[in-house]
Structure formats: structure tokens, C-alpha cells
N, C-alpha and C positions, 0 to 999 in steps of 0.2 A: 365412782367405781370402788368396790370393796377391796380389802387387802388380798383376798384369794385371787380375785380377777387380775389384780396388778401382778401378783407372783406368777400366775398361770401365763399371762401375756408376756411376762418377762422371759419365762422359759421358752415360749414359742418363738420369740424374736431372737433369742440367743441361747439355744440349748447347750452349746459348748461351754459358755460362761456359767450357766446355771449349774451344770454337773461338776465342773472344775471347782466351783465354790463349795458344793456339797462334799466333794472329796477331801476338803481340808479337815473335816471332822475325823478322818481315819488316820491312824499312825502307819505311815508307809516306810518300808526299808528303802525304797527308791520311789519318790513321787512320780506320777505319770506326767508326761510333757503335754499331753492333750487328752480330751475325754473320748471322742469317738473316732475310730479307725474304720472308715467306710468300706475299704477294700479288703478287709480281713474276714475270714469265716464265711458262713453262708449268707448272712445279711448284716455284716458289720460286727465289730467287737468294741468293748469299752475298756479304756485305760490300759491298752495293750502293753505299753512299755513300763508300766508300774510293777513294783515288786513289793510283796506284802505277806502277812500271815494272819488268818482269821482268828486262830486261837489266841495269838498275842493281843489282838484288839478286844477280845471277849474276856480275857483273864489277866494276863501279865501286866498290861498297862494300868489296870485298876489297882493292882497290888503296889506297883511302883509309884502311883499317884495318890496314895493315901486312903484307898478304899478297901484295903486288905481285911479289915475287921468287919466290914459290912456284910450282911447276909447276901449271898449270890443266888442260891437256890434253896427254897423251902419245899421239902417233900412231905406231902400230906396224903395219907392212905387210910381212909375210913374202912376200906376192905380188910386191911390187916391190923387196923387200930394202932397205927404207928405214925410217928412224925420224926423228921430229922432235918437239920439245917447245915449247909456248907457255907462258910464265909468265902470271900474271894481268895484269901490265902489258902484255906483248906481245899478249895476247889482246884487251885493250881497244883497243890501237892498230890491230889488224887489223879489229876490229868497227866502229870509228869510220870507218876508211877505206872499208869496203864500204858502210856506211850512207850516207856522203857520195855514193858512186857511185850508190846507189839514188835518193837525192834528186835527183841530176842527171838521172836517167831519169824524174823526175816522181812517184816513190813518196812518198805521204804517209800519215798516220795513217788506218787503216781500209781502205787498199788491200790487195788480196791479192797475194802473191808465191808462185809455185810454185817449189819447190826440187827439181830432178831430177838428183841427183848420186850418185856412189859414196861409199864410206866414206873420205873424205879430210878433213883439217883444215878446208878451206874450207867443207865442208858445215855443220860446227858454227858457224863464223863467220857463215854465211848466216842460220841460225836466229836467232842473237843480234842480228844487224844489223837483221833485220825487227822483232824485239821492241823494239829500241832506238827505232825510228821509230814504234812503235805500229801497224806494218803486220801483216797476218795472214798467217802463212806456212802453206803446205800442201805437205808433203813427199810426193813421189811417187817410189817406187823408181826409181833410175836403171836403164835397161834395160827398163822396162815397155813393152809394145807401144804403138804409136802410137794405136790406137783407144782403149785404156784411158786413156792420158794425155789424149786429146782430150775424153773424157767429163768428166774432172776440170777441164780448162780451161773447158769450157762451164758447169760447175756453179759454180765459184768465181770465174770471170772475173778472172784475174790481170792486173795492169798490167804485170808483168815476170816472166820466168822465169829462174832461175839454174841453169845446167847445166854440163856438162863434156864434153870431146871424147870421152871413153871411160870405160868401167869395165873392170876387169881381174879375171877369174876364173881359177882354176887352169887353165893350158893354153890360155886364149883371151882375146882382147881384144874387148870389145863396143863397137861404134861407136855412140855415143849420138846424134850429130848428125842422121843420117838419120831416126832415130826421132822426135826432137824436131821436125824440119822436117815430117815426115809428120803428126804430131799437130796442129801449127799449121794445116796445110793442111786437115785434116779438121774442125777445130773451127770452129763458127760465130763464137765470140768470138776476136778476135785480140789478143794482148798487144802493147803498144807496143814492147817491146824484150826482148832476151835478153842475159844476161851469161854468157859461156862460158869456163870454166877449160880452158886448153890443157894437157893432160898430155903429157909427153914420149914416153910409150909409143905414142901415136897422136894427131896433130894433126888439126884439121878446118878446112875453109873457112868463113869468116864472111860473112854476107850484109850488104853495105853498108847502113848506115842502120838496120838492125834488130838485128844481132848485135854485141856489144861484148866485147872481150878482158878477162877477169877481171883478170889481172895488170896490164895497162895501166891499167885503171880504178882499181884500188886504189893503184897507184903515183902516178897523177895526183892522187888525194886526198891522199896523203902529201906530195907535192911542193908542193901548194897549201896545206899546213898546215891541212887541214880539221879542224874541231872540231864534232862533232855531239852536242849534249846529249841525254840520254834524254827522250823525249816523255812527258808525263803522260797516263795512260789511266785510265779507270774500272776498278774491280776486275772489273766485269761485261763489259768489252770483250773480244772474243775475242783470244786469243794465237795460236791456230792452229786449222786445220781438218785433220783426218786422216781420210782415206777408208778405210772398211772395206767389205768386199763385202756387197752386199744380196741378199736372196732374189729380188728382182724383176729382178736383173741391173743395176739402176741403183745405183751405189755410194752408201753413206750417209756424209755428211760429219759426223763427230763433232766438235763444237765444244768447245774448252777455253778457259775464261776466264782472266784474269790473276790476280786476287786469290785466289780459292779454290784454284786450282792451286798457287800459291806456298805458301800456308799448309799445305795437305795434304802436298805433296811434300817440303817442308822438314821437316815433322814426322816423316815416315817414315825419313829418313836415320839419325837416332839411335835412334828408338824401335823401328823394325822391323829395320833392317839393322845397328844397333849400331855405326856408325862415328862417329869424331870428326873434326872439321875437321882438315885436313892429311894424313889417311890416304889411301891409294891405293885407289880403288874402280873395279872393272871390270865393266861390263855388256857381255857378249859378245853383242851383238845388232846391229841395223842402225838407222841413224837413220830409216829408212822405217817402222819399227814404233813402237808406243806405248812399248815398253821403251826404245828409243833416245831418244825425246823425254824421257821422265821420268827415265831413269837413266844415259844416256850424257851428256846435256846438262844439263837443268835441275836435277834433284835434287842431284847431286854439286857442281855449280858454285855453286848457291845456298847450299849448306852449307859451302863452303870446302874441299871435297876436291880431290884430283887425280883426274881421270877418264881412262880409257884408251879411245882410239878405234882399234879393231882392224880392219884390212882383211885378212881371211884366213878360213880355215875350220878347224874343230877337227881335221880330218885332211887329209893331202895338202898341207899348206903348212908344212914339207915332210912331216911325219909326225904320228902320233897323240900326240906329246909337245909340240906347239906351245903348248897352253894352259899347260903346266908351265913352258915356257921364258919366256913372257910374265909369269907370276906371279913367277918367280924373278928375272928381269932388272929388273923394275920395282917389286919389293917390294909386290906386291898383297896387301892384307889380306882383301878380300872379293870374291868372284866371283859374279855373277848371270848365269845363262844358261838355255837350254832343255834339258829332259831329253834331247831328241834329240841334242844335242851330245855328251852323255856316253855315250849308246848307241852313237854312231859311234866314239868313242874306245875304248869297251869291245870293240866288234867287231874293231877293228884290233889292239888290245893287251889281250887278255882277262886276262892276268896282271898288267897294270899295271906292266910292267918299266921303261918309259921314264921314269917319275917319279923313279926313283932317281938319274938324272943331274942333277937340279936341286935347288937350295936352296929349300925351301918353308917356311923357318922363320918368315917374316912372315905366312904365310897362316893364317887361322883359321876361315873360314866359307864354305860354298857355298850359294847360293840357287837354286832351280829354279822356273820357271813357264813357261807358254805351251802346254804339253801336259801331260797327266796324268803325274805322276812315279810310275812303277811301283816297288813296293818293291824288286824285284831290282836295278834301276839304283841306287837309293839305297844299298842294302847294299854294292854294289860300290864306289860313290864313297866311302862312309865308310871302307871297308877300305883303299883305296889312299891317300886323303887324310889319314886319321887325324884328321878334324875333323867337327863336326856338319854334316849336310846337311839344309837346311831347304826344304821344299816350301811354296809359297804360291800363292794363286789370285786372279787379277784379270782385268780385261778392258780392251780398248781404250776402251770406254765409260766405265769408272770411273777410268782413269788411274793408279790405285794399288791397293794390296792390299785385297781384300774380306775374305779369311780368310787368316791367317798365324800365324807364331810370333814374337811381338814380342821379339826377342832383347835389344834395348836396354832393355826394361822388365823382362822375365823370360823366360829360356829355359825354355819349357814342355816337359813330357815329349813326346817324338815318338811319334806313332802312324803306322806305315807305311801309306801310301796316303791319308793325310789332310793337307790344308794347315793343320791345327790349328783355330783358333777365329776367330770374328768379330772384326774390328778395330773400335776406337771409330769411330763414324760409320755402322756397318752393323748393322742389326737383321735378321738372316738367319732366314728361315722356310723350311720344306719343306712344300709343299702339294700336294693332289690336283689333277687336271685341272679340277675344279669349284671350286678355290680354298679347300678346307677344309684346315686345318692337320693334318698327319699325325702319328701317334705316332712316338716316337723309333725309329731303326733301320728305318724304312720308306722305300722309294725313292719320290721324287716330284720335283716341280718346285722348284728353288731360286729363291726370290724375296727381295727386300730391301724392307723397309718404308720408305715415303717419309717424309721427304725423303731423297734421296741426299746424302752429305756434300760438303763443299767438295772441289774437284778433279774430281768426277764431272761428266759432260757435262750441261749445262742443256737442250740441245736438239740437233737436227741442223741443219746449215747450210741456211737458207732452207726448212725443212721441218718446222715445228712439228706439223702434222697427222700426218705420217709418224712423227715421234718418238712422239706419243701412241699411234698405232695399233700401232707395232712393239714398244713397251716397256711401256706403261702400261695399255692397255685390257683385256688378257686377265685380269689379276688386279688389279682396282681397289684403289687404295691401296698398290700394290706395284710395284716395278721387276722385270720379267721378265728373268732372266739368260739364259734359254734353255739352262741347264745342268740336268742331273738329278743328284740325289744323296741322301744320307741324313745325318741328324745323330744322333750317339749320345748315350748318357745323360750323358756329360761335356761335351756341347756341341761336340764335335769334328765338323767337317763332312767328308764324303767325297764329292768330285765324281766321279761314275761315268762320265759321258758327256755330250755335247750331247744335248738332248732329241730331236733328229733321229736320234741314234745309238742310242736305246733301241729294241730290236727286239721284235717281237711274234711269238712262236713258239707257235702253236696256243693263242692267248689269254693266254699268259704274257708279261708285260713283263720283258725281260732286259737287263741292262747289258752293252754290248760291253766297257766298261772292266774289268768284273770278270773277263771271260774273258781279256782281254789280260794282266791281272795274272798269271793262272795260267800262260798260255803262256810269258810272259817269265821265269817262275821256272825253266823247264827250262834246265839248264846249257849246252845247245848253242845256245840261241836268243839272238841279239843284240838283235833288235827285232821287233815284230809289230804287226799291225792286224787287228781283227775287224770284219767288216761283215755286215749282214743281206742275204741274197740272196732273190729271189722264189722261192716254192715253192708249187705248186698245192695241195698237201695242207695244209701247216701255215701258209700265209701267208708266213712268212719262215723261213729257216734261217741259223744263224751259219756264216760261213766265215772261217777264220783264214789270214792270209798272213804268212809268217815269214822273216826273214833269219837265216841261221845264222852263228855266230861264225867268224872267220878260223881256218883250220887244222882245222876239223871234218872228219873223213874217215870217219865211220860211215855205214852205209847210210841214206839218207833215209827209206826205208820204216819202219825201226825207230824213227826219231825221230818220224815222224808217228803211229805206233801209240802211243808213249809219251805224246805230247801229248794225243791224243784220250782216252786213259785218265785222264790227269791232270785234264782239264776235267770229265770224268764224275765223278771222285772229289770234286773241290772244289766244283763248281757243282751237279752232280747230273744225272740222266738228262733232266730237264726241259729242259735246254739243247739237247738233240738235236744235240750237237756231233760232227760226223763228217768235217769238211772242213778239212784242214791243207795249205796249198799253199806249197812253198818258192819264194822269189823272191830275186833279186839285190839289188833296191832297192824302196823304197816311195815313191809320189809324195808330195811335200811342198811346202809353201809355202817361200818363201825364209827364213822365220823358223823353219822346222822343224815346222810343224803338218802332220800326216798328212791327206791329202785323202780321207777315208773316203767321203764322199758321191759324189765323182767315181769312186772305185774301184767303188762299188756300181753306178753307171750303166754302167761299162765291162763289168762281169761280167754284168749283167742284159741287156746289149745294147740299151740305150735311147739315144736321142740326148742329147748333152750338149755343153756349151760348155767348152773347155779353160780352166780358171781362170787369170786374168791373173797371179795370184801364184805360179804353179807354178814350181819351181826348174828342172826339166828335163822338158818334155812327152814326151820319148822313153820315159820310164818307164811311161807309160800303155800304150804298145804292148807293153812287156815284161810288164806285168800281164795284158794280154789274151792274150798268147802263153802265159804260165804257166797261166792259167785254162783255155785251150783244150786244152793238153797234159793237164791234170788231168782235165777233163771228157770229153775225147775218148777 
């Protein structure tokens, strides 16, 4: 039996002992007397009688324990051609100063603060300043439309909003202030004040009495010698609310508590990601996503790592070598990003020539999550990086890995297309629509036996009933992940698609993920998406949309014929796959998730709402035009 299996079995036989042991890595004001309180909350709570502060664990304790001079956060912005670094001591100074400014604006423990900012150092400081005060932060992507921001203002009712004058994308500046003002005007709830960071690329006008200048506020705190101690909070008090899109159109506020989140996230840094304190860890995501919360800010800082905060894109800032430049310059040991980032790099530089310009000697591991990691992308990344490429699977709701390869415990054999095995804390099952456990290698609903582990959401913000209805009722005793997959004889999980993306072709349930895997294996394809389109005869038919690699100059018709033949060979005639449409781009969220459901509505010609998280709405018109050309 391997070390992983020993540890996993140990958790299963004594979850209480396992999590109490993990909790020793956290500095508590008052240590919890036990781990799980089964009768509290909707489905139990973790470390309920513990008292703690997350900011203390991320910042103060490192300063007190001799890490004050170590870099805490490195800001790297190829978009503005600037870099800066905060040591743990400097980070504490900035966090204390902003916390004092928030106090002057009346923010106290339990108040909500919305953070509507680009990828700048001040965004990280804002999260930690809220945590220091015991205030509950809710990060909303900078640049989100006014109506979307307004719904979040009305749901969490912030006392204050921290924002910036603008965000900067390749080739354009996004003026945040009109969006912020518009949202406050639309919202029924009005925040008492806003604190606005003026960026030199574009300044904005401030409204007297409501808007306050970030730099002036922070400087006033420093000049006044402000000292804001960390506020004691219960382990079960919320650290943050992070909104994820809901099927009703009303966003769901995922709640993360303080104690369980710290215990679980800290445990992952060594056990899953295999990093030691002091090493450079880079999660190439955005603070607006759960990955940014867990692995740009809280996990690395709690663990005493140096974290990279990157304002840029994998391509175009300035080229497809920007990731290698960041890894080389800052001596990054481990990178965590979305597969879509590597597909973008592969499309622009299929041979991986740009990497030869950089010293990658410190780099040892790539982690992928957020979208299904197709084997072709993993093979390509392995070839050019010459390191293991680790897929893992988790969700906004869980906050950390459900299934992964626990490198810090044991690097397990990699099976392409699988995020590997269940992590301690997760008892994963694959069940039928009726809730019956399915045999190995059979496609079904992926569920997790309750209780969920520390760090997973205990409920939705002010919506316990919605929490039960959305996640717990369909499969009693289990958490519904809304993902479909199979588990093989070795306990390896294969996530094939969201359950919504399982298509029904003449009564056969087929995974779009399986077809995408086959299409992506074609040497001329950079990226693809398969959706089910309405068909009068078969109910649904699969349609593949594919982006070709840069420099491909073969006839598209030949490539289409080869892809159709490939899917027929690998999946079988049952797939009825005959539609392969070349496109320039695929519609994605800002974190890189392909918006398959929206594509389906575009192609089927039904009414739809443009998703608030879309990176570029113009792509939907391109999809429509490509489809019309194909169908016409």
C-alpha cells in the first residue's frame, strides 16, 4: 500500500483525528476542542469553538517568526511594464494602513466589503485588510457590468466598496468608475463609502463625501501611526462571499469560513502542491476567481511562500513566452493555471520554441484546473517543460482539491484525462440519476458523501434553503457536484463534462468531453468545444467547433474529414458526429472556461442572456457567423 492510500484510509477511519492534527499548523487564539460539529449549520460545521484570525496567519505570524524580510507578493504586470515586491513586513504595514482606513469609514467585524479591482497589489492588500478586521469581503471582477455588480451589492449589502479608476487589458483601458457609479445607482442598497485607487493610466473624478482616494487614505493611516490589531473571529465566521453564476440568473454567494478554510488550504500547500515555505508559487489566475482567493492570496501566504500576482495574459503580453519569462525571472518552482492558458500558448507557438530563451531550472511542476485538461495539451506541456503536468479537479464551492495527485505525499502514476484520486476529506461516488452507485467505468453523476471537509462551503449567503435545494436534495446524503464522470478500477476519477453537457443522441448518453479529447488529439487543432445541438430526428447531435494551430495552411475540408473519421473511430458511429466547424475564437469566461451552454443557445437560435463573466461578447457573433456559413 502506498503512502497516499495509507493517509487516505487513515482519514476515512478517523476523520476527527486527521483534521485535528491538520489544525495544529494554524495559530489559534483559542484552539478548537474538536473538529466536526455535526448538529450545527445546514450540514455540520468545522472547528466551531475555535477562535482565530486569517490575516494573522497569512501575515503577522511570519513577521514574528523571522520571515519579515522574505518577499510575500511579487507583482508582475507586462501590461503596464511594471513590477514591485512587498516583503511580509511591508505587506503588514500596507494591510494595517488600509484596515485603519476602513475603520475610519465605519467598517467593523461582520460588515461586508466589496472589492472591485484589477490585478494589482492593492487588491491583495484589500482582501487581507478585511480579514484583519473580521469584515467579510466579496471580490467582484473589476470591469463587471453595472447590473451584475448591482445584484451583488443588493445581495451582500456592503458598507464599503474598494475599487480602482481603471483596469488595463491588452490594447485597451477599461474605465471602472462609471461602472461602479452605475451599479450604486441601480442597487437598492447604498454603501456608505467607496475607496478608489487612482491608477496613472487613467484617473477618475471622485464624488465628495462618498468616494475616498486610496493612496491618501493609506498615507493618512501611516502618518497617524495607525496600529490595527487582528480582530478575533469564530472559526465559523465568514471570511468571504464569492458569487458564482446561478441557473436562475440570481448569483449564488458561496460562503467560506475562517477556521476550516485555513486548515484545509494550508494542508494543501505541502501535501498537494509539494511546496515548502520560502519557495515561489504562482497561480496564474485572477483574484476574482476562487483560485485567486485560495492560491494567489491565502494558501501561499499562510504557508510562508512567495506568491506571484500577475497582470497579463498567457499570449499577447507581449508574446506566447510571457509565462516562461515570469517563471525564469522570479525563480518560480510551481505554476498553477487553467488548461486554456496552455492551449493558447500552444496555438501561438506549437513547437514551443520560445521557452529556449529562458532559464527554467527552478521550475519543477505544472498544475492544471478549471477546465478539463485534455491529454493532448498535457502531452505538449510535458514535452516542452520536461516536468510532470498534474491535472486536478475542484470547484468554487469546495475551495480546494476534490480529486488530485498529492505530490507532497506521493507522486502517483499519471493517467491522461484523469485528475487522479480522491483527496482526504472527499468520499467520491459515481451514481445513476436515481442515486444508485454505478459499476466502475460507467458514466454517471459524480457526488461526494457528506459531510464535506473543512474549507468547503457550509452554505450560501443568506440562502440556506437554496443551498439545500441546489446541492443536497437530489442525492440525499451526498453533495451534488453537477459534474459527470467515471471511476476506474484503480479509483482514478475521470471528469467528462458538466452534467448539463452530457448530450442525448437517439437515447445514448454521450460525453462532450470524450469527443473533445479526440478532436484535440488532431495535430492541426489548438482547441475545441463540442456542444449538443437540437435535432428533430435524434433529439441532439454533437457539433464540434475547433480553433486551428497558427501556421496551418492545409485545406480546412481535409481537416474536417479527418476529424469526423477520428471521432467515428475512437467514439464509434453511435456519436453520429458529422459537424466540425472552424472558428477563430471560442467564447470563454475571464478564467478561461468555455461557455458551451451559451454556444448551444446561439447555434439553436434561442433567446439567451450574455453571461456576465464572458471575456469578449463579440465572439458570440463570430460563432453565429461561422455556424451560419457552415449550415448555409
